[in-house]
LORO-876975 format. One record per residue (C-alpha): x negated, y, z. Coordinates in steps of 0.001 Angstrom, whole numbers, padded with zeros to 6 digits, always signed. Each point is the difference from the previous one (the first is absolute). Layout:
N
XYZ/...
This chain:
458
+078383-004389-011701/+002313+001914+002327/-000571+001166+003537/+001772-003032+001476/-002296-002346-001894/-003138+001727+001323/+000920+000255+003686/+001748-001903+002745/+001976+001288+002958/-000388-001077+003604/+002055+000551+003128/-001063-000852+003501/+001796-002659+001977/-000880-000715+003580/-003548-001141-000781/-000726-000589-003672/+000946+002125-003001/+002838-001199-002257/-000949+000341-003669/+002232+000822-002963/-000885-000388-003695/-002097-003089+000675/-000357-000488-003777/-002950+002371-000014/-001689-001872+002838/+000670-003386-001583/-001298+001218-003393/-003247+001361+001404/-000625-003115+002046/+000830-002327-002906/+003189-001587+001342/+002583+001558-002337/+001493-003346-001064/+003438-000500+001682/-001107-003519+000873/-002743+001371+002219/+001371-000128+003534/-003295+000473+001725/+001001+003297+001636/+003011-001623+001580/-001986-002937+001335/-001611-000414+003366/-003401-000285-001717/+000077+003596-001200/-002780+001061+002367/-002339-002654-001428/-000151+001993-003240/-001955+002698+001809/-003763-000231+000332/-000889-001118+003537/+000441+002984+002317/+001490+002346-002597/+003665-000631+000935/-000662+001012+003584/-001906+003012-001308/+002988+001044-002132/+002489-000591+002808/-002032+002040+002482/-000373+002807-002523/+003798+000171-000521/+000627+000048+003741/-002547+002762+000507/+001618+001963-002827/+003462-000389+001525/-001142+001318+003369/-002219+002731-001354/+000583+003513-001236/-001662-000502-003403/+002509+000085-002868/-002170-001957-002456/-001149-003581+000018/-002760-001857-001892/-001738-003350+000402/-001791-002594-002118/+000187-003751+000537/-000587-003275-001820/+002844-002176-001229/+000063-003332-001783/+001304+000440-003514/+002237-002593-001611/-002993-001200-002062/-001829-000830+003250/-002528+002861-000103/-000416+002587+002738/+001088+003482-001062/-000618+003312+001708/+003279+001908+000509/+000160+003675+000851/+003256+000935+001726/+000910+003610+000684/+003164+001758+001147/+001542+003295+001029/+002691+000482+002651/+003234+001706-001084/+002136-000259+003144/-000980+000294+003635/+001435-000826+003377/+000780+002594+002632/-003488-000599+001345/-001424+000801-003436/-000962-003607-000728/+000452-001254-003573/+003037-002258-000562/+000506+000181-003779/-002501+000389-002777/-001139-000942-003468/-003120-001902-000889/-001926-001574-002813/-002363-002916-000540/-002878-000157-002392/-002520-002701-000708/-003529+001417+000464/-002071-003185-000290/-002194+001300-002824/-000583+003274+001810/-000924-001833+003191/-002469-002176-001926/-001583+003044-001587/-000239+001739+003358/-001567-003121+001474/-002504-000153-002857/-000755+003697+000432/-000604-000461+003718/-002318-002907-000773/-001905+002112-002516/-000246+002926+002407/-001234-002345+002697/-002684-001446-002241/-001240+003354-001303/+000060+001555+003482/+002106+003048-000850/+000991+002360+002807/+002668+002675-000344/-000529+003163+002032/+002418+002957-000005/-001281+003347+001226/+002271+003021+000411/-001024+003652+000157/+002406+002280+001840/+000584+003718-000542/-002950+000764+002294/-002202-002176-002216/-000487-002603+002698/-000483-003471-001450/+001371-002993+001881/+000373-003694-000666/+003626-000815-000756/-000366-003616-001038/-002681-002648-000395/+000517-003580-001158/-000690-002876+002347/-002963-001145-002080/-001957+002638+001936/+000166-002272+003019/-001843-002713-001892/-002566+002366-001505/-000763+002339+002873/+001668-001652+002989/+001759+003283+000811/+003647-000222+001109/+002192+001998-002353/+001777+001616+002956/-003309+001284+001379/-000992+001402-003366/+003332+001761-000461/-000256+001665+003387/-003688+000933-000235/-000490+003640-000981/-003606-000686-000988/+000998-002973-002137/-002910+000329-002425/-002495-001172+002589/+001749-003401-000083/+000089-000059-003792/-003546+000906-000940/-003654-000117+000904/-000965+003189+001795/-002412+000965-002767/+002871-000121-002518/+002538+002065+001955/-001066+003217-001697/+000545-001214-003536/+003421-001492+000857/+001218+003195+001684/-001264+002076-002910/+001694-002269-002570/+003299+000026+001925/+000062+003781+000417/-000822+000483-003677/+002728-002445-001064/+002708+001581+002169/-001040+003584-000764/-000243-000383-003780/+002556-002824-000256/-002607-002013-001883/-000643-003712-000274/-001808-001393+003036/-002901-002382-000432/-002668-000742+002565/-002342-002766+001082/-001111-000477+003575/-001246-002542+002520/+001812-001630+002897/-001768-001737+002883/+001806-003204+000944/+000255-001305+003533/-002844-002365-000879/-002129+003007-000968/+000173-000936-003660/+000203+002744-002602/+003129-000098-002170/+000041+002222-003081/+003437+001407-000870/+001434+002027-002856/+003172+002027+000368/+002054+001512-002832/+003314+001839-000055/+001968+003005-001245/+001427+002609+002411/+003772+000642-000218/+001926+003010+001328/+003040-001004+002036/+003388+001768+000166/-000793+001568+003369/-003119+001681-001409/-002476-002429+001523/-002338-002153-002077/-000753-003649+000318/-002685-002132-001564/+000345-003743-000468/-003530-001387-000170/-000677-003467-001361/-003133-001280+001713/-001942-002954-001376/-002989-001877+001341/-002881+000577-002456/-002752-001480+002178/-000859-002773-002476/+000045+002464-002859/-002342+002319+001914/-002353-002853+000842/-000026-001093-003636/-000608+003580-001156/-002892+000440+002430/-001500-003315-001079/+000388+001036-003616/-001715+003332+000675/-002810-001795+001826/-000361-002441-002887/-000043+002858-002509/-002658+001794+002050/-002166-003129+000115/+000456-000524-003737/-000820+003650-000696/-003177-000189+002080/-001082-003259-001629/+000786+001426-003419/-001678+003373+000474/-003068-001230+001879/-000696-003041-002146/-003563+000114-001380/+001287-001311-003353/+001921+002201-002452/+003724-000703+000211/+003188+001463-001441/+003725-000576-000379/+001649+000349-003402/+003562-000126-001311/+000521-003238-001894/+002361+001681-002488/-001739+003298-000803/-003521-001196+000998/-000452+003368+001746/-002291+000266+003010/+002091+000521+003151/-002776-000007+002581/-003788-000392+000074/-002420-000371+002872/-003157+001962+000790/-002315-002690-001414/+001729+000179-003402/-000339+003789-000072/-003730-000256+000744/-000618-002860-002426/+001895+001321-003007/-000607+003716+000533/+003620+001099-000493/+001713+001984+002748/+003152-001416+001566/+002035+002683-001755/-001498-001050-003335/+000637-003677+000700/+003681+000659+000702/+000414+001508-003485/-001600-003031-001672/+000928-003605-000749/-002182-003084+000325/-000462+000070-003792/-001894+003296+000360/-002998-001712+001611/-000233-002783-002606/-002027+000105-003234/+002169-000148-003135/-001379-003459-000745/+001589-001272+003233/+003502+001492-000383/+001434-003023-001810/-001216-002337+002747/+001508+002387+002554/+003404-000068-001744/-000013-003788-000087/-000839-000301+003695/+002626+002586+001000/+002670-001884-001938/-000941-003248+001757/+000177+001729+003384/+003412+001544-000744/+001378-003437-000799/-001539-001482+003155/-000029+002878+002479/-001112-002056+003006/-003056-001531-001633/-003457+000665+001421/-002505+000906-002696/-003720+000573-000283/-002115+000598-003062/-002908+001915-001556/+000483+003283-001845/-001937+003033-001158/+000738+003395+001539/-001578+003368-000533/-000573+002842+002416/+000699+003693-000454/-003585+000357-001283/+000675-002648-002648/-002163-002671+001614/+001155-003539-000762/+000132-002530+002799/+001171-003581+000238/+002479-000546+002859/+001553-003050+001589/+003674+000851+000634/+002258-001580+002602/+003707+000829-000480/+002938-000819+002309/+003693+001033+000193/+001100+002785+002324/+003167+002042+000507/-000919+003674+000104/+002631+002742+000389/+002672-002620-000809/-001661-000817-003334/-001571-003201-001261/-003694+000797-000134/-003387-001648+000040/-002918+000611+002304/-003416-000395-001580/-003430-000416+001557/-002849+000702-002429/-003485-001321+000738/-002783+001414-002155/-002159-002957-001037/-002196+001933-002449/-003081-000247+002213/+000729-003638+000666/+000211-000751-003718/-003126+002052-000606/-001835-002017+002631/+001230-003288-001468/-001129+001121-003457/-003377+000909+001450/-000322-003423+001614/+001093-001666-003239/-002563+001917-002096/-002654-000591+002619/+000705-003730-000132/-000346+000096-003793/-003357+001760+000334/-001193-002468+002612/+001087-002834-002228/-001959+001455-002908/-003035+000578+002202/+000242-003553+001315/+000108-001337-003584/-003031+002097-000974/-001922-001209+003048/+000861-003639-000544/-000570-000050-003753/-001925+002930-001470/-002301+000749+002956/-000625-003588+001003/-001420-001031-003411/-003109+002267+000097/-000356-000678+003732/-000161-003768-000538/-002379+000501-002893/-002218+002240+002132/-000104-002536+002812/-001090-002732-002449/-002764+002124-001500/-001393+000789+003447/-000147-003707+000817/-002076-000571-003179/-002524+002639+001057/-000491-001784+003294/-001425-002990-001918/-003167+001796-001134/-001966-003135-001005/+002493-001113-002627/+000657+003480-001520/-002507+001378-002559/-000640+003685-000600/+002216+000184-003063/+002927-001602+001901/-000691+002224+002965/+000344+003066-002251/+003306-001293-001384/+001320-000684+003495/-000940+003505+001157/+001794+001497-003009/+003171-002026+000729/-000108+000969+003660/-000033+003660-000981/+002876-000553-002478/+002063-001816+002633/-000641+002730+002559/+001038+002665-002533/+003134-001998-000815/+000844-000258+003714/-000550+003712+000377/+002445+000679-002831/+002596-002347+001532/-000371+001692+003392/+000495+003415-001588/+003078-001315-001840/+001502-001229+003267/-000713+003358+001649/+001629+001745-002972/+003137-002137+000322/+000267+000960+003678/-000500+003683-000753/+002517-000056-002854/+002617-001644+002222/-000386+002590+002732/+000102+002859-002492/+003100-001403-001675/+001817-000223+003346/-000819+003607+000794/+001136+001339-003376/+003087-002104-000582/+001284-000656+003550/+002938+002416-000205/+000849-000987-003583/+000639-003603+001044/+003327+000870+001581/+001193+002047-002945/-000810-002773-002464/+002053-002687+001777/
């Protein structure tokens, strides 16, 4: 495409410019068909977006009367398809009047609708993410001044941009007084070493609310030897609040974890390695924390339990979020076996899928239950002996005594027999009583000898 097809020429009449090479204008605006007579009609102005024609006309008049040799303006125009299009029109004067006003020039039109939309979207994004642009310049004497600040500062800090630009001590309006030192230090370091600037600081709003900001930028050396730094400032208040809440939550979790009276640990679901253990686990199992962190959960299980451990781990991997509890055997550093009730739940630890376990030693509880169970068996046996074996001679003895009370009907020979049977019954009762006492003694002795072996045998 030649020069004539890319540009149009204009020449001033009394008021409005007279255009040549209208083909370019008609092509850009969508009215290139010879049948289109819209530009020659009285309704031409209606093709402009309301207010834009007057804006264009005033801009041309100002250009004609001014001393500027270039011209540029954007306006909206109705395309032939009925849609509104953004048109960017620019020109350059080539001939001037005796008073140095432009009378002849060349110009060009370009549709910039897509660019305008993107700029509009960008502005919307910047508005939503609360980005502020601040330009600082350091002169040859190393004095730093504000050269530009975006209008979003008005909304954030309620500080007029003009005031900020004129204020020599501008930092006092940009930061909490306790943060001035770190900002000054970061700025001096960035300008001196020409290094990337990054800093976080607080701003006190007019409502006395604390706003957390983060500024980043790279210093650039200008042609005149000065340096300027364009800082992109974002509002990170919500992020800071979330971070503080997260730290507080982690502290509470750490305290609950470490100070829990029950042994607890976190292990990696893939490698089964211990990642953290609390004080109670160290005391209960006898391993130091350093030793624990070189071990896996399989290292505290008897070999007979490893298969059951593998099965449960596989189930948990397939259903990570499940809550599990069960009974397992563990052994301590001294080799002592204990029965524990485990409670396992999912947890994300150092960005890994892990499990947190609480282990409750129920060895003493089981031992006590076994003791009660054996004691009940002994009492049952004693009760049977009392109701059956001991009662027989007792009943017989009571009957013989009743016979002796009837002295008139009992002869001497019968009396001798009764006396003999009384002695036999008493001896039999004595034996039964000793047997009952022996059962009690045996039960107590068995509990003392075998109490610890009960757990190991389960």
